[in-house]
N, C-alpha and C positions, 0 to 999 in steps of 0.2 A: 263567298261564292255567288250566292242569290242575294247579296245585298243590294240594295236602291240607294240613288245619290241623296245624300245630305246636304250638299251645299254646293252650289254652281259657280263656278269662277267667271263663266261665260254670261252670269246673270245681268251684269251692265251692258255687254252687247245685245243680249236678247230685249232688253227694255227699250233699246232705241227700234227695235222692229217688232214692239209687241204687236201692231196691228198685222202684221203677216203671220205670226206665229199662231194669234187667235183666229185667223182666217183658215189656217191650215188645220187647227184642232176643229173647228167648225166644219169645215168640209167633210173630214172625216165622221164626224158624230152623224152629220147630218144624212151622209150616205148609207152608214150601217144601221140607222134608224129606218130608213126607206125598205133595205135590205131585210130588218125584222117584222118589219108592217105587212111586206109581202108575204114572208114566210109564214107569219102568225094567220094569214087568211087560208093558208094550205093545211094549217094544223087541224085537223078534225077528231083524232082518237087519242088513246094513251100511247100507241106505236108511233104514232107521228111528234107527239110532245117528247117522249123519252128519247125515241131513237131516228127521228128525222124519218119515219116511214121504212126504213131500212132500204131506200131508194140510193144512197149515195154510192158511185163508183169506187172500184181502189184507189185510183189515181185522188180523187177528190177527197176521199177520207184521210188519204196518207198526206195532202196538202195539210187538212183541218187537225189532222194530229201533230204534223210538225209545228202549225200555228199555235194549237195548246200548249205544247213541250217547251218551244222558246220563247220563254217568258222574257220582257224585258229586262226583269233582275239579272238572269242568268246572261243575257246580251251584253248588258253594260259590265256585270260585274266579272265575266271571262275578260273581256278587253281591258278592264282595269288590273285584273292580276297578270296577266300576262305584260302588261306596261311597266308595272313595278316590279315582279317576280320572275320575269322572263320564262325561262323553261318548265319552272314549277307551276308558274299559271296556265301554261298549256294542259296541264294534267287533267283539270278540269273538265276541258273539251274532249278530251280522250274518255274519261269516265264516263259522261254522257251519252255518249256514242256507242261506248261498249254496252252500255245499260239496255241498248235497244235489242241485240242480241237475246239478251234472257227474255225479253218479250216476246221476240220473235218465235224462239225455240221453244219456250215454255209455257206460255201464257196465250197468246193471241188466240190462234184456231181453237183450242178446248174451251176456252172461255167465249168465244162466239157462238158455238155450237151448244154448249151448257144452259147458258142462261138468257134471259128475256131482256131485262133492262139494267140489273144491277148486281153486284157482287153477292149480293145476300141472296139471289137467284141460285147462284151456284153452290154457297155452301149449304143452302135449304133443301136441295135436292134430294137427298140420302140421310138427313138430321131431322132433329125435332126443329119445328120452323119457328114457335115465337122467340125462344131464347138466342138462336142462331142469328135470325133475322136482327134482333135487336141489337146484339154484340156488333153486325157488321154495321147496322146503320150509324151506332155510335162512334165506331171508329172513322168510319167514311166523314162523317161530320166534322168529328175533331181534328183528321188531318187536313180537309177543306177548309176549314176556319182558321187555322194556323196560316195555312199557305196563302188563302183570303187576305189575312189580317197585314201580310207583310207586304201584298201587290197594293192595297188598299193606301197604306201609310207612304209607301213608293211613290203612288201616284199623287198624293197630296204634296208631298216633298218636290217633286219634279215640276209639277206645273205651277204650284204657288213661287218658286224660285225664278222658273222661265218667264213668268207673268211680272215678276217683283213685288209678289204678295208676301209681306213679313209678319203680319198679325195672326195670332192663334185663331181668331174668329175668321180671317181667310183661308187658314190653311185646313181647318175644319169644314169650311165651305165646299172646299175643293175635295175633299174625302168625300162627303155627303154627295156631290155630284156625280163623282164617280160610282157611287153605291146605287144612285136613284138611275144611272144610265144602267147599270148593271141588273136592278131588278126588271126594268123595260124589257131590256134584250132577251131576258129568260121567260117572263110571264107573258110576253106577246109573241115571241117567235119559238121558244121551245128548243129544242135539240136543231130544228131546221134552221132557224134563225141564227142561233149560235155556230152551226158549223160554217154557214155562210159568211159570218162575220170573220170566223178563223182563217177560211181561206184568203179573203181580201188581205186579212193582216199578215198572213204568211207570205204572200207575195210582196206587200208593201216592205217588209221587214228583210227578206232576202235581197229585194232591189236595191235597199238602203246598203246593206251589207257591200255588194257588188260594186255600186256605185262608189263606195268608200275605199273597198281594195283595188279596185283600177285605179283611182286617183294616186293612191298610196305606191303602188307598183309603176305608175307613170313618173312620181317624182324621183325614181331610183332607177328609171330606164330599166323596170323589169328585171333587176339585177339583186335575186334574193340574197346574193350572199352579201352585197353592199349593202342593202336594208338590215339585216341581221348585225351586221358590222356596226353600222351606225347607231344601233338602237343599244348594242352591248358599251361602246363609248360614250353615247349620251346618258346612260342611266348612270354612270358613275361606278358600276360594279366591273366593267372590263369583261374579260372572258368567263367568270363566273356566273354573268347573267345568262348565257347560254348553255349552263352545265345544270345538272339536278343539284337540289339541297341549299337553294338561297332562301326558300321559305320554310320548306320542311325536312331541313337536315341539322338543323342546330343543336336541338337536343334529341333524346330518346322519347320523350314527350310529343314534341312534333311530329317526329315520324311516325308515333301510334296515331296522333290524330290524323294525319295524313291517311293511313290506312283506315281509321275508323268512317272517315268522311267517303272514302273511294268505297267503302264496302256499302255504304247507306246510298249513295249514289247510283250505283251498278244494280243492288237490289232492289232498292226503293222505288225506281220507275215502273218497274212490273206490278207494283202495288198500289201507285197514285189512283185515286179513284177517278179523276176526271180523265185521264188516259184510260182506264179500263172500259168506261162506258163508250167510249169511241168506237169499241169492236162489234157495238150492235148496232151500228147505223148503217152497216152494211148488209146484202142481201143473203151472201152467202160465206163460209168458212175460207173458200178461196180468195174472195175479195177480202177478208180482214187478213189474209197472209201478204195480199197485193199491196194493200193498205202501210202495213208495217213496212215493207220493202221500200215502196216509195218514201216513208217518212224517213227509214234510214239515210235514203240517199239524198233529200233534202236536208236532213238535219246534218250529214256528213259535211256536205259542201259547204253549209253556212259555217260549221265551226271550225274548217280548215280554213274559211275565211277569217274567223277570228285572231288566226293567226298574224295577219296582214294588218288588223286594225290594232291589235296590243302591240306587237314589235313597231308598226307605223308612229302609233303614240310614244313611245318608248325611244323612237330616233327621232321625233320631231318637236317634242314637249319635254321640258326638262321635267325630272321628276319631283323637284318642289313644288312646282306650278300643278303639277296632278295631285300631289299631296293637300296643297295649299285648297284647292277645290274641294276635293273628300280624301279623307284620310285612307279608306280602303281603296281608291284608285277608280271607284264607280262611274267618275264622269268623263273617263280617259275616252270613250267615243264621241260624246259631244265636243269635245274640247278638240280632238282629231278632226272633225268636220269644220271646225270654226277655224284652225291652224290652217287645213286644206285649201279652204276658200281664200283666206287672208282676214287676220283679226280685224282689221278696220274696214272691210270691203262688204259693200251688199250681196257679193256671192259667198261669203263667210257667213253672212248673218243666214241666207237664205238655207244652206246647206244645215246650220245650225238648228234652225227654226223645221227644216223635214226632217232629221234625225231624231228630234225631241219629237215631233208631232206621230213619228213611226214608233217611239218607245212607248207614248201614251197608248197609240193605237194597241200597241202590244199588250198592255197591262188590260186594257179593257175587255179584249178579247180571252185573255187568261182568266180574267176575276168570272166571266158569263160562264166559262166551262166550269170551273170549280163549283160556282152557285148551282148550276144546273145539276151537277154530281151530286152534291150534298141534299139539295131540296128532291131529286128523283129518289134518293135512298130513305129519306125519310117518309114520302109519299107511299113509295110501293112497300117498302119491307115493314117501317114501324106503324103508318097508319092502316094500310090496306090489309097487310097479312098479321099484324099484331094486335092492333087496338080493335080494327073491324074483322080480325079472324076470318080473312079471305073472302068476306060478303061485300066489299066495297066494290060498286060500279066503276066503271072507267071513268065515266064524266067525273064521280066523288074522288078518284085518283088523281086526276089532273087537278081538280080544284084543291086538292089538299097541296100538291106540289105548287102550284102558284102561291098559295098563303104561306107555304114552306119557304119560297123564295123572298117573300117580304119580309117575313120575320129573320130569315139568315142574312138577307142585306141591311136591315135595321141592326142587327148584331155586329157584323162588319162595320158599320160605317161608326158604332160608336166605339168600338175597340180600336180602329184604324184612327180615330181622332185620338183617343188617348195615348196611343202608340207613335203620334207622328215625330217625336223627336228620342225615339228610341232605334238602339242598334236592331234592325229587324233580320240580319241574317241568321240568327239563331232561330228564328219563327220557320224559315224556311228548310233550315236543315232538320229540325225537329219535324216537319211535315215527311220528308224524304225517311227519317229513321223510324217514324211512327209506321209509314206505308210496310218498310221491309220488316220491319219488328212484328206487327199485329196482322195485317192484310195478306203478305206473301206466303208465311208458311201455313195458313188456312187453306189459301187456295192450292196449293201444290200438294197438301195432304190429303185434302178433298177429292182432287182429278187423281193423285196417283199411288195412296196409300188404302187399301181396301178395310184395314183395320179400325182407321181413323173414325172417331166416335164425336157426338156432339159435346161431351164434357172435354176432348182434347183441343176442339175449335173455340170453345169460351175460354179455356186456361190460355191458349195462345194468344187470343185476340187481347183480351183484358190483360194478360200477365205482360204482354209486349208492349200494349199500348201504358199501363202503369210506369213499367220500367224506362220506356223512353222518356216519357214526359218528367218522371222523377229524378232522373239522371241529368236532364236539361236543367231543371230548376237548380240544381246544386252544383253546377257547372261555371266556368268563367264567363258563358256566354250571358247569364243573369244578373253574377255580381263578382266582386274582385279585380276586376281590371277597368282602366279608363274608358274601353270600347265597349262593356258591359251595359247590357239594360239598365242597370241600376249601380253606377260606378261610385256613389258614395257610401256603399255598403258592402260587406264581404262576408257572406255565408256559406261561399263553395267550399266543397268538399272534393268532388269529382275531377280530375285535373283535367281532362279532354273536352274542347268544344263540341264535338259530336258523340252522341250515345251509342251510334251503332255497331261498334266493335264489342259491347255488352250487351246489348239490347236486344240485336238481331238473333244472336245464338240463344239467347232468354227464349225470344218467340219461338223458335225452334224446339227448343229442350221442352219447354211447358206445352207445346203440343204433344208431344211424346208421351211425357210424365201423366197428363190429363187421361191421354187415351187408355194408357196401361193401368192407371189406378180405378178407371171407371169400370162399373159392373154391368155397363150397356152393350147388347150383342149386334155388333152391325150387321145392316140389312145387306146379304150379300146378293141377293138380286138386283137390288136398287144400286148398289157400286157396280154390279156387270152392266146393267143398262146404261149407267153414267159413263162408264168407259167406252162404249160402244157409241155412244151419242157425240160423248167429246172428241171420239178419233176420227169420227166417219161423218157427224152431222146428222145421222138417222133421227128423225122426230125435233130436230130444232126448230125454232120459231121464225 
């Protein structure tokens, strides 16, 4: 689903218009760097760095949240899934949109009311600070780095192929460039700079999708039935292309795989660190609610447009051509832009370059959000509250966050370079599965279960983390299939490609078991205080 392109059929076409592509990339990077430097001058204290001074409106934060959520990987991946698998591909869009209902109903408002900067704030409110913050920080960094790795590797592949770079050194150079830009965005701009970059990127991505959607509909005289009929005919699958079961109905295992992926997507969103910290950038819980409603609207419109992008690609491009470009179909959107403009025309090249530049912009924005989430968690939870035992000044915290950004950026560059030729779909699926297995149970139990204890939180976070990572390591994502990360070996024994079906219930169950087995007496007064605060906002920062 969230895979990124491995090859690009349009590389030859792109190479003829490389100056245009480089110019578009350079304009975006220059514009975002200007925004970042401007925002950096406004960043005075920890609240500015972590939460943008809590000055963003519900609409602005909703735009930024949607920018954070709609990664290039999911944009390209969903269009490709629909182009190759029709109805089954669109199920991804539905899963992503439904996920926001969980975030809105269960997490957004209580989280904004209960914490200051990170998920660890909420968990540590009525539990032992050091072990819980260490666990929360560890989980946040693991989820963020896996998500980062996929985005970094994807950026390297996308840009190197568009620019005609084939050497390993060139690809590593692109990954390093993305990593350096990410470090600059976060260290200089903090949350303010990152938020403005995400807002700009969201506008660009939605505008690009609107343009392609209108061009597709224009091609079929705005007749949806004709578009779907042409897609079914051109796919070679006939009416089965428009019915369930093409991808997830062949065997019992594939049906379970879809169920597992669906659970991870729907529940994982409410536990993704880079999404959670966005709720702290608004001044009130009401604004947090409003920002999620705006995000639902924007994301909903965008994912509806993926119908036109996916079925448009299926109708206008032969499936063999899409598969030749990328086995998973992740280049369907750029190929669609090329075909809509004309394969041998300047207009086609302009469209291809524009959509590719938007995809690159998307990767940069998502990467900056992920880095900020993990560096904030390290500085605020682990450095300030565990290592310094709450005695760190705001200046020391922000300095630690900036150094953590450099460290996490360096790790991401190295891992992204190593993973440049691997299938990165499993890494993103892992990020969602870990978030749903480790983060979400502890957040919900902390907010809504009076009996929940420190032991329960530790069992839930570490148990969910280890289970999700362990199952993915021994799944077909890593070995045993031609599309695995290591296709030449086979040590898999877990049949599903996503561990969510097992690891998410395990995370919830271990939270209960750890709590019931612990001899710790929960602080009833602290829970009552947290309950009032999470529901009303009384005493919120």
